C-alpha positions, 0 to 999 in steps of 0.5 A: 912955370915959364921954363916948363913950357919952354922945355915942353915946347922944345920937346914937341918941336924936336919930336915933330922934326924927328918924325919929319926927317924919318919920313923922307924929310917931309914936313907934311904930317900926312906923309908921316903915316905909311900906307901899304903898297897899292894892289897890282892889276891881278890883285885888283881883278881878283878882288872884284870878280864882277868888274873882271867879268864886265871888263873881260867882255868889254876888252874881248876885241883888244885881248890877244887870241887865247888870252884871258884878261887876268893872264894879260894883266899879270905883272902890271902895277895897275889895272889902268896900265894893263888896259891902256897897253891893250888899247895901244897894242890894238891901235898901233898894231904892236905885239902886246907881249913886246909892249908888256915887256917894255912897260913892266920890265919883266919878260912875259911868257910867249913869243918875244923873240922879235922884241927888244929887251928894255934897257936895264930890265926896268919898266918904262912908262907907256909913252916911252915904250911906244916911242921905242916900239913904234918910233913913227907914231905920235907917242904922247897922243897915243899914250894919252888917248889909251890912258883916257880910254882905259879909265873910261873902260874901268869906270864903265865896268865898275 
């Protein structure tokens, strides 16, 4: 009887360790459950039309001319990244297309002749993009303020 419990215990531990190694060597069982990819900014806007309308009205002053919020946010990973980039673009007088290119890593449609391409065609975080495009600005503070403002705008629109 004692041998059976030992065998069951060893089998249970090996199953747990095998699952942990498969999940990037994490011993946290919550990380073993795979989650689907998080929705992009465009998917978040498409999923909630009411929020899109309210947010579009709130951000009308910071959106580039003749651009809808949905078009501006195409390519961003999250809605808050898009809204924060819009605020930074307005506050620091940076072309939104240049900032979008640096943050997303994908070349946007429109005038980007005066923009420097991001290194390795990879997106960077907002503070690094500010540092590249406007070196004299306080990039950490500006990014932090824009991200805080973006969270507030999204919360108000919800």
